[in-house]
Each structure stands twice: as structure tokens, then as C-alpha cells.
C-alpha positions as CSV (number, residue, x, y, z in Angstrom):
1,M,16.5,-99.0,30.5
2,G,13.6,-96.6,30.1
3,F,13.5,-93.0,30.8
4,V,10.8,-90.8,32.4
5,V,11.2,-87.1,31.6
6,K,9.7,-84.0,33.0
7,P,7.4,-82.0,30.7
8,A,9.4,-80.5,27.9
9,L,10.3,-76.9,27.7
10,V,10.3,-75.1,24.3
11,A,13.3,-72.8,24.0
12,G,13.3,-70.8,20.8
13,G,10.8,-72.2,18.3
14,D,11.8,-75.7,17.4
15,T,14.3,-76.7,20.1
16,V,13.0,-78.9,22.9
17,V,14.8,-79.3,26.2
18,A,14.0,-82.2,28.5
19,A,15.4,-83.2,31.9
20,L,15.7,-86.8,33.1
21,R,13.6,-87.3,36.2
22,E,14.3,-91.0,36.9
23,R,15.5,-94.2,35.3
24,K,13.4,-97.3,35.1
25,A,14.7,-100.8,34.2
26,A,13.3,-102.4,31.1
27,D,10.6,-105.0,31.7
28,P,11.4,-108.1,29.6
29,S,8.2,-110.0,30.6
30,G,6.2,-108.8,27.6
31,L,9.1,-109.4,25.1
32,A,8.3,-113.1,24.5
33,S,4.7,-112.5,23.5
34,A,5.5,-109.4,21.5
35,K,8.2,-111.3,19.7
36,D,5.8,-114.2,18.8
37,T,3.2,-111.7,17.6
38,L,5.7,-109.8,15.5
39,R,7.1,-113.1,14.0
40,D,3.5,-114.2,13.1
41,T,2.7,-110.9,11.5
42,L,5.9,-110.8,9.4
43,L,5.4,-114.4,8.4
44,Q,1.8,-113.7,7.3
45,Q,2.9,-110.6,5.3
46,K,5.7,-112.7,3.6
47,R,3.2,-115.4,2.7
48,Q,0.8,-112.8,1.2
49,A,3.6,-111.3,-0.8
50,V,4.6,-114.8,-2.2
51,V,1.0,-115.6,-3.1
52,R,0.5,-112.2,-4.8
53,S,3.7,-112.6,-6.7
54,Y,2.7,-116.1,-7.9
55,L,-0.7,-114.9,-9.0
56,D,0.9,-112.0,-10.9
57,F,3.2,-114.6,-12.6
58,L,0.2,-116.8,-13.6
59,K,-1.7,-113.8,-14.9
60,D,1.3,-112.6,-17.0
61,S,1.9,-116.1,-18.3
62,A,-1.8,-116.5,-19.3
63,L,-1.8,-113.1,-21.0
64,R,1.3,-113.9,-23.0
65,A,0.0,-117.3,-24.0
66,G,-3.3,-115.8,-25.1
67,R,-5.4,-117.7,-22.6
68,L,-6.6,-114.7,-20.7
69,D,-8.6,-111.7,-22.0
70,V,-8.7,-108.5,-20.0
71,H,-11.6,-106.2,-20.5
72,A,-10.6,-102.7,-19.4
73,D,-14.1,-101.3,-19.8
74,V,-15.5,-103.6,-17.1
75,K,-15.6,-101.8,-13.7
76,G,-15.3,-103.7,-10.5
């Protein structure tokens, strides 16, 4: 269910009073596409985090083994 309210009235600084004007039933038609989009976005973020973690692991391993030199004075 969704709610539509009248314009809010401010009563005393930080208190907001609102009155319910009517009720609207929720529209589930857009839920399937929004769910697919959300799932794809979360999966992409998780994949990026895994790749980032793996690259950090490889970098740390190479640093500890002495196979990687890091030059802090190079900007970029």
C-alpha cells in the first residue's frame, strides 16, 4: 500500500504533522524488472570486490616475495 499525504504542516520548529488523504494499492508490475536490475547491480559489485581482493592479494604476495618494486615518488 502507498500513501498520499496532504502538504505537511510545521508545528513548532522540527515537528511535522501530515494527514492521510487517500490510500493507493501497491503496483507490483515494476517489481520484476527492478528486482532483476538490483540483482545484476549487486552481482557486478560483488564481482568487482572479488577481483579487487584478488589483485590486492597478488600485489601483497609479490611485494613479500621481492618480485615487485613500488616507487612512491612516481605520480599517477
